N, C-alpha and C positions, 0 to 999 in steps of 0.2 A: 418548844420545852421553857419550862420558865424563867429558869438560870444556866449558864454554864457548867456549875456544880451538877448538878440533878442530871445531864446532860452526860458530864464523865461520869461520873457514879454508873450511868444501866452500862456505856462503854465500857466501862471497867468491869462487870459484873458479866455483859455477853461476850467481852474478850478471856474473861476466868472458864466460861463455857468452852470455847473455843478450843484453848489450851489443855484444858482436863480432856476433850473427844479426840484432840489430837495424841496425845498420852496413849490414850487408852487404847485407841487404835492402833498405833503403831508399839506399843505392847503388846496386845493380845490378838489381833489378828494380823498384822503382820512379821509381828514377833522379830524386830529389828533389833543389832545387836549394840547395844550402849557404843560403841567404838567407831558405828559410822554416826559421823558429823555432821553432815551433810542434810540427813532427816531434818537433825534440832533446829540446825540453822533456817531451811524453809517451815521449819514448824514456827522458828521464832518471829521470819516477818509476816507468815501469814498471821501472826497474832499483833501483831502493828499496826498494817492495813487493817484486820477489822477492826479495832480499836478508832483506828483515824477515820475508818468511814463512815461507824456510828455516831463520833461523835462530829463529824460535820453533820453528819443529816439529820443531826438532834438542838444541836446549838442553837439558841435563840438570834434571828438575823437583826443586826443591829443597824438601825437608818443610821444613823450618822460617819457609822462608814463606809456607807453606800452612796450620802450623797458630798462626802468629800474625798473622794478616790484621789483626786490629783488636786495639785495649788489653783488656788482660787485667782480668779483675774481678777485686777482691780475693777471697780466699775466708775467711772468720773465723768 
């Protein structure tokens, strides 16, 4: 990806599709009662996990972060 913003936008759109898909699946296929909260919590965590996974895969790698991972020893 060219920017973090674009990666975040794509991740958000993918997460939105996941949320709508889970909602349709729960409502129409499983006919889950709205009082069963564990379905809602499971869907929420799946959506968050999907967003984080897609974003981490698409965000640009920054060379500065990779080169400066630890404190630099002074050369002298």
